[in-house]
Every structure is written in C-alpha cells, then in structure tokens.
C-alpha positions as CSV (number, residue, x, y, z in Angstrom):
1,M,135.2,133.7,-74.3
2,T,135.9,135.0,-70.7
3,E,139.5,135.8,-71.6
4,R,138.2,137.8,-74.6
5,I,136.0,139.8,-72.2
6,R,138.8,140.4,-69.7
7,A,141.1,141.5,-72.5
8,A,138.5,143.9,-73.9
9,L,137.8,145.5,-70.5
10,A,141.5,145.7,-69.6
11,A,142.1,147.6,-72.8
12,R,139.3,150.1,-71.8
13,M,140.9,150.5,-68.4
14,K,144.3,151.0,-69.9
15,S,143.0,153.8,-72.1
16,N,141.4,155.5,-69.1
17,E,137.8,154.8,-70.3
18,L,137.0,152.9,-67.1
19,P,138.2,153.2,-63.5
20,G,136.9,149.8,-62.7
21,Y,134.2,147.2,-63.2
22,V,132.6,143.9,-62.1
23,A,131.9,141.4,-64.8
24,V,130.1,138.1,-64.5
25,V,129.5,135.2,-67.0
26,A,127.6,132.3,-65.5
27,G,125.7,129.1,-66.5
28,P,123.2,127.3,-64.3
29,D,126.0,125.7,-62.2
30,D,129.1,127.7,-62.9
31,E,130.3,131.3,-62.8
32,W,133.2,133.4,-63.9
33,V,133.7,136.7,-62.0
34,D,136.2,139.4,-63.0
35,V,136.8,142.4,-60.7
36,A,139.3,145.1,-61.6
37,G,140.2,148.7,-60.9
38,V,138.8,151.2,-58.4
39,T,135.5,153.1,-57.9
40,A,136.7,156.5,-59.1
41,F,139.2,157.8,-61.6
42,G,142.3,158.9,-59.8
43,G,141.4,157.3,-56.5
44,G,138.4,155.7,-54.8
45,T,138.5,152.3,-53.2
46,P,139.2,149.0,-54.8
47,M,136.4,147.6,-56.8
48,E,135.0,144.5,-55.1
49,R,132.7,141.7,-56.1
50,D,130.0,143.0,-53.7
51,T,130.4,146.7,-54.6
52,P,126.9,148.2,-54.9
53,F,125.9,150.0,-58.1
54,R,123.1,152.4,-59.1
55,I,121.6,150.2,-61.8
56,A,119.2,152.9,-63.3
57,S,117.2,151.3,-66.1
58,T,118.4,147.8,-65.3
59,T,115.6,148.2,-62.7
60,K,113.0,147.8,-65.4
61,P,113.1,144.1,-66.0
62,I,113.2,143.4,-62.2
63,M,110.1,145.5,-61.7
64,A,108.3,143.9,-64.7
65,A,108.9,140.5,-63.0
66,V,107.4,141.9,-59.8
67,A,104.3,142.9,-61.8
68,M,104.1,139.4,-63.3
69,T,103.8,137.9,-59.8
70,L,100.7,140.0,-59.5
71,V,99.4,138.8,-62.8
72,E,100.0,135.2,-61.8
73,D,97.9,135.4,-58.7
74,G,95.1,137.3,-60.4
75,T,95.8,140.6,-58.6
76,L,96.4,142.1,-62.1
77,R,95.2,141.1,-65.5
78,L,97.2,141.9,-68.7
79,D,94.1,143.1,-70.4
80,Q,92.9,145.1,-67.4
81,R,92.3,148.9,-67.8
82,V,94.9,150.7,-65.6
83,D,92.3,153.3,-64.7
84,E,90.6,150.7,-62.5
85,L,93.5,151.2,-60.1
86,L,94.8,154.5,-61.4
87,P,91.7,156.7,-61.9
88,E,94.1,159.6,-62.5
89,L,94.6,158.0,-66.0
90,A,91.0,157.7,-67.0
91,D,89.5,159.5,-70.0
92,R,92.9,160.2,-71.6
93,R,93.4,162.8,-74.3
94,V,96.1,162.5,-76.9
95,L,98.1,165.3,-78.5
96,T,97.2,166.0,-82.1
97,H,100.8,166.8,-82.8
98,V,103.6,165.8,-80.4
99,D,105.2,169.2,-80.7
100,G,101.8,171.0,-80.4
101,P,100.1,172.9,-77.6
102,L,98.8,170.8,-74.7
103,D,95.2,171.7,-75.4
104,D,95.3,170.5,-79.0
105,T,94.1,167.0,-78.4
106,V,91.7,164.2,-79.4
107,P,90.1,161.5,-77.2
108,A,92.1,158.3,-76.7
109,R,90.5,155.6,-78.7
110,R,90.7,153.1,-75.9
111,P,91.9,152.9,-72.2
112,I,95.5,152.1,-71.3
113,T,95.9,148.4,-70.3
114,V,98.4,146.7,-67.9
115,E,100.0,145.1,-71.0
116,D,100.4,148.6,-72.6
117,V,102.4,149.6,-69.5
118,L,104.6,146.5,-69.5
119,T,105.3,146.8,-73.3
120,Y,105.9,150.6,-73.0
121,R,103.1,151.3,-75.5
122,M,100.9,153.3,-73.0
123,G,101.3,156.5,-75.1
124,H,103.9,158.5,-73.3
125,G,107.7,158.5,-73.1
126,L,110.9,160.1,-74.1
127,I,111.1,161.9,-77.4
128,F,114.3,161.3,-79.3
129,E,113.5,162.1,-82.9
130,P,112.4,164.6,-83.8
131,Y,113.6,166.2,-80.5
132,D,113.2,169.7,-79.3
133,P,113.6,170.6,-75.7
134,D,111.0,173.3,-76.1
135,F,108.1,170.9,-76.9
136,P,105.3,172.0,-74.6
137,I,104.8,168.4,-73.5
138,V,108.4,168.1,-72.5
139,N,108.5,171.5,-70.7
140,E,105.3,170.7,-68.8
141,G,106.8,167.4,-67.5
142,K,109.8,169.3,-66.3
143,R,107.7,172.0,-64.7
144,L,105.7,169.3,-62.8
145,E,109.0,167.8,-61.6
146,L,108.1,164.3,-62.8
147,T,111.6,163.1,-63.6
148,L,110.5,161.6,-66.9
149,A,114.0,161.3,-68.4
150,E,117.2,160.9,-66.4
151,P,116.9,159.3,-62.9
152,D,118.3,162.5,-61.2
153,P,117.5,164.9,-59.8
154,R,114.8,162.7,-58.2
155,T,111.2,163.8,-58.3
156,P,110.1,165.3,-54.9
157,H,106.6,163.9,-55.2
158,P,105.3,160.8,-53.5
159,P,103.5,158.2,-55.7
160,D,100.0,159.5,-55.3
161,E,100.9,163.1,-56.0
162,W,103.2,162.0,-58.9
163,I,100.4,160.1,-60.6
164,R,98.0,162.9,-60.0
165,R,100.4,165.4,-61.7
166,F,101.2,163.0,-64.5
167,G,97.4,162.5,-65.1
168,T,97.2,166.2,-66.0
169,L,99.3,165.6,-69.1
170,P,97.9,164.4,-72.4
171,L,99.4,161.3,-74.0
172,M,101.8,161.7,-76.9
173,S,100.3,158.8,-78.9
174,Q,97.3,156.5,-78.9
175,P,97.5,153.6,-76.4
176,G,99.1,150.6,-78.1
177,E,100.4,152.4,-81.1
178,E,104.0,153.4,-80.3
179,W,106.8,152.1,-78.2
180,Q,108.1,155.0,-76.0
181,Y,110.7,154.7,-73.4
182,N,110.8,155.2,-69.6
183,T,107.5,156.8,-68.5
184,A,105.8,153.4,-68.4
185,G,108.4,152.2,-66.0
186,A,107.5,154.9,-63.5
187,V,103.8,154.4,-64.0
188,L,104.3,150.6,-63.4
189,G,105.7,151.2,-60.0
190,V,102.6,153.2,-58.9
191,L,100.4,150.5,-60.5
192,I,102.1,147.7,-58.6
193,S,101.8,149.5,-55.3
194,R,98.1,150.3,-55.8
195,A,97.3,146.7,-56.9
196,A,99.2,145.1,-54.0
197,G,98.0,147.6,-51.5
198,G,101.4,148.5,-50.1
199,P,104.6,150.5,-50.8
200,L,106.5,149.4,-53.9
201,A,109.7,148.5,-51.9
202,D,107.7,146.2,-49.6
203,V,105.9,144.5,-52.5
204,A,109.2,144.0,-54.4
205,E,110.8,142.5,-51.2
206,E,107.9,140.2,-50.5
207,R,107.4,138.9,-54.0
208,L,110.8,138.9,-55.6
209,L,113.9,140.2,-53.8
210,G,113.3,138.2,-50.6
211,P,112.5,134.9,-52.2
212,L,115.5,135.2,-54.6
213,G,117.9,136.2,-51.8
214,M,118.6,139.6,-53.4
215,R,119.6,141.1,-50.0
216,S,121.7,143.9,-51.5
217,T,119.1,145.2,-53.9
218,G,116.8,148.1,-53.0
219,F,115.6,151.6,-53.5
220,H,117.9,152.6,-50.7
221,L,120.9,151.1,-49.0
222,P,122.3,150.8,-45.4
223,T,124.6,153.8,-44.8
224,H,127.7,151.7,-44.9
225,Q,126.7,150.3,-48.3
226,A,125.6,153.6,-49.7
227,A,129.1,155.0,-48.8
228,R,130.6,152.4,-51.2
229,L,128.7,153.5,-54.3
230,P,131.1,154.3,-57.1
231,A,131.4,157.7,-58.6
232,L,129.4,158.5,-61.8
233,Y,131.0,159.5,-65.1
234,L,129.8,160.6,-68.5
235,N,132.0,161.5,-71.5
236,G,135.0,161.0,-69.2
237,E,133.9,163.6,-66.7
238,P,132.3,163.4,-63.3
239,R,128.5,163.2,-63.7
240,P,126.0,164.6,-61.2
241,G,123.6,162.2,-59.6
242,S,121.9,161.3,-56.4
243,T,124.3,161.5,-53.5
244,K,125.4,158.7,-51.2
245,E,123.5,160.4,-48.4
246,E,120.3,160.3,-50.5
247,W,120.8,156.6,-51.0
248,S,121.0,156.1,-47.3
249,S,117.2,156.7,-46.8
250,P,114.1,155.6,-48.7
251,P,113.3,157.9,-51.6
252,V,110.0,159.9,-51.7
253,F,109.2,158.2,-55.0
254,P,110.6,154.7,-55.5
255,S,111.1,154.6,-59.3
256,A,110.3,151.3,-61.0
257,A,111.9,152.9,-64.1
258,A,115.4,153.5,-62.7
259,G,115.4,153.5,-58.9
260,L,117.3,150.4,-57.7
261,A,120.8,149.8,-56.5
262,S,122.2,146.3,-56.7
263,T,125.2,144.0,-56.9
264,A,126.6,141.5,-59.3
265,D,125.6,138.5,-57.2
266,D,122.0,139.8,-56.8
267,L,121.6,140.4,-60.5
268,L,123.1,136.9,-61.1
269,R,120.3,135.5,-58.9
270,F,117.7,137.3,-61.0
271,G,119.3,136.2,-64.2
272,R,119.5,132.6,-63.2
273,M,115.9,132.7,-62.1
274,M,114.8,133.9,-65.5
275,L,117.1,131.4,-67.3
276,A,115.7,128.5,-65.2
277,G,112.2,129.3,-66.1
278,G,111.1,131.5,-63.2
279,G,111.2,129.4,-60.1
280,P,110.5,130.1,-57.3
281,V,108.8,133.4,-58.1
282,L,107.4,133.0,-61.7
283,S,106.0,130.4,-64.0
284,R,107.7,129.4,-67.3
285,E,104.7,131.0,-69.0
286,S,105.3,134.4,-67.4
287,V,109.0,134.3,-68.2
288,A,108.1,133.4,-71.8
289,A,105.7,136.4,-72.0
290,M,108.4,138.7,-70.6
291,T,111.0,137.5,-73.0
292,T,108.8,137.4,-76.2
293,N,108.8,140.4,-78.5
294,H,105.4,142.2,-78.4
295,L,106.2,145.0,-80.9
296,T,105.4,145.2,-84.6
297,D,108.2,145.7,-87.1
298,A,107.1,149.2,-87.7
299,Q,107.1,150.0,-83.9
300,I,110.6,148.6,-83.6
301,V,111.8,150.9,-86.5
302,R,110.1,153.9,-84.9
303,G,111.7,153.0,-81.5
304,G,114.9,154.4,-83.0
305,V,118.3,154.4,-81.4
306,L,117.3,152.9,-78.1
307,L,115.7,149.8,-79.5
308,D,118.4,149.7,-82.3
309,G,116.4,147.0,-84.1
310,S,115.6,144.8,-81.1
311,G,112.2,143.8,-80.0
312,W,110.6,144.5,-76.6
313,G,109.0,142.1,-74.1
314,Y,107.9,143.2,-70.7
315,G,110.5,145.7,-69.3
316,L,113.4,144.4,-71.4
317,S,114.7,144.1,-75.0
318,V,114.5,140.9,-77.0
319,T,116.8,139.9,-79.8
320,E,117.4,136.7,-81.7
321,H,120.1,135.7,-79.3
322,E,119.5,137.4,-75.9
323,Y,117.2,139.4,-73.7
324,G,118.0,141.9,-71.0
325,W,118.6,145.6,-70.5
326,P,121.3,148.2,-69.6
327,G,121.2,151.1,-67.2
328,G,122.1,154.6,-68.2
329,Y,124.8,154.9,-65.5
330,G,126.8,152.0,-67.1
331,T,125.2,148.7,-66.0
332,F,124.0,145.7,-68.0
333,W,122.4,142.4,-67.5
334,C,121.3,139.9,-70.2
335,N,120.6,136.2,-70.7
336,V,121.7,134.1,-73.7
337,P,119.2,131.2,-73.6
338,A,120.8,129.1,-76.3
339,K,124.1,129.1,-74.4
340,R,122.4,128.8,-71.0
341,R,124.4,131.9,-70.0
342,V,123.9,135.0,-67.8
343,G,126.0,138.0,-68.5
344,I,126.5,141.0,-66.2
345,L,128.7,144.1,-66.6
346,L,128.7,146.7,-63.8
347,T,130.4,150.1,-64.1
348,Q,129.3,153.6,-63.3
349,T,130.7,155.0,-66.6
350,A,127.8,155.7,-69.0
351,D,130.2,155.8,-72.0
352,V,130.3,151.9,-72.0
353,L,126.8,152.0,-73.5
354,W,127.9,153.6,-76.7
355,N,131.7,153.5,-77.0
356,G,131.7,149.8,-78.1
357,T,132.3,148.2,-74.7
358,L,128.8,146.8,-74.4
359,T,128.9,145.6,-77.9
360,E,132.2,143.7,-77.3
361,F,130.8,142.2,-74.1
362,T,127.5,141.0,-75.7
363,R,129.2,139.6,-78.8
364,A,131.6,137.6,-76.6
365,L,128.6,136.2,-74.7
366,I,126.8,135.1,-77.8
367,D,129.7,133.7,-79.8
C-alpha cells in the first residue's frame, strides 16, 4: 500500500505536477513517512519531514475538536442558541431568493444553534450552484471584507468587528435546512473565543494543541519557521497567498475555517488522538459525534461538488470508510477506522485536490 502511494506521488512529480510533498501512513504504533522533492518548482529548499504547511481548511476538524472540549465541560451545549454568546446573530432574517436583493427577506423560523454551526447548517456559506459573482449577498460579503471564501487576502477585521459586520447580512437559508461550506467555520472561531473568554489561539493551545504536543501548529509561526513555508501553486502556476512575513505575527482575525499552519507530525498526533477515541482531550462520545454523518440524503445531494456524496460530521466529511478533510492549498488528513490507519498528504499545490492525486492516495489507504 505504501509503495503504491510512493509510486503514484513519484509519477506526479515526474510529470511536474508537484514540486514536493510529505506523506504519512500510520497505525496506532507504527508509521511510514515519505518525503520528496523541494518547496518550490525550479528551486526552493528540500522538503523535510518537519516542513510547515498552510493547511487551510484542514483547520476545520481541529477547531471542531476544540469546540467539543467546551461542550464536554458544559461551557457550550449543542442545542444552545448561538445568540446567547453572539448577540450579533439574534433575530436572523433569511433571503427569499439567494440571488435576490438583501432586503427581500423573511424571518428565520428558529435561532441558529451550536450544532448548526458545527454541522455547517447555520444558513450561510459559499454558493457553488447556481453561482453568479454578482449575487447581492456575495457582493456584500466582499464589500464588508469578511473573507468568506478563499483564506487570502485575510480579513482586516478583528473577531468582534467581523461578527458585527457578518451580523448585518441576511442568511441564505433557514437554520438547519442546508449544508453550506466555510462560513460556519469562521463563525465557530468567534463562538469558541466568546464561550471560553479568551483569544481563539490561547483556547486552542490550552485545550488541544498543548495537551497533544502539537508544538508546530498555530495561526502564526516563529519567523524561522514561517520562512520555510512552501510556495503556493494553482493550475501549475504560482498562487498568491498570505506572505511569510504575515505568518510571522498573529493575524488580526484567527480563522477557525482556514487559518492554521501545521506539520505532518502534528497532524499525525491529531489523527491518532481521534483514532484512539479522543484521549487525552476528548471522550469517545465526542469523537463519535464528530465522525457521524448528521446530514439528510437530500442535504448531501444539494451539497454538490464539495461533499461529492459524502456525509458531514462536525467540521469534517464522513464516508463509509473514512473521515477527514482536505485544505484548498493542497493538504489532506483522514482516518480509516476499519484499518486503524491515519493518512496525511501535505503539498502546497491545490491541483492535487482534483487532478486525481487525492483519489489515488485515499483509495490506497482504504484498500
């Protein structure tokens, strides 16, 4: 299985689809690590096992786990109205038509709950189909500089101002009715911070990153580590993104949707924690809740290309064989429970998400 993965990734490098990668396959007591190539096409430094990567949306399951530590100690309840902590989201209005004017709305039939946010059914997210960049709701999010889609350029607003501005938007759908991507992740970060009474980075460190020994994971990196971030690519060309200098200092808005950098070994620590049932940070019941599909069949179908038929737990996708989630810059983590296996693939080439590389990697893990 590991030789199959190595051969597939080597073929991608030979065809100049990847400058380099770090791949990991591990069980509870063993691990296979494959490191190859360099951090940039035509140059860069050698890829290393501890090379840091911008993990983008692979942030989502990690932050969902942080939220579940708050649920476990009673700081949050899954059925709790989020407006108890985020009054900016009280008395929601919902667009009559997703492509309609912002003032053509109806009242939300019920408040948004914590579980709505964790399952990405809070009523707001990316629009993929039908998609029109001139939808008023899309344009207004851009005007408010909320960074509701790609991680970069980063929003300039700190969490309180960000949630205030977001609260001026109507929802796109009724709470609980539709799975919609990304926005809920950003809202979750503000919710965690308000619930715990501290900055999101501090809460994550205290409750998850520190106890698991994820010392190279954070919303910013030491300068010498930030300087090692690989270059970003999309469709074979350099892709703009947050600079290494930006990664050297804390962001104004730490995004629980896509804001972390991490390493293969840190993600392995997280994956093994989930595979082992949550200790020392979560209970088995919380891991089970995170990794159980909470969507209806109809919601999965309407989730379109991103779900691609998979279910959704809390901050991650769930299929018959595995659970996990990729990041849009070219990262991926998943667990295969039946095989007691953790799989990690780290690149900074977004093309791996749809050019077949990720499918090859996942199939090898499952077989």
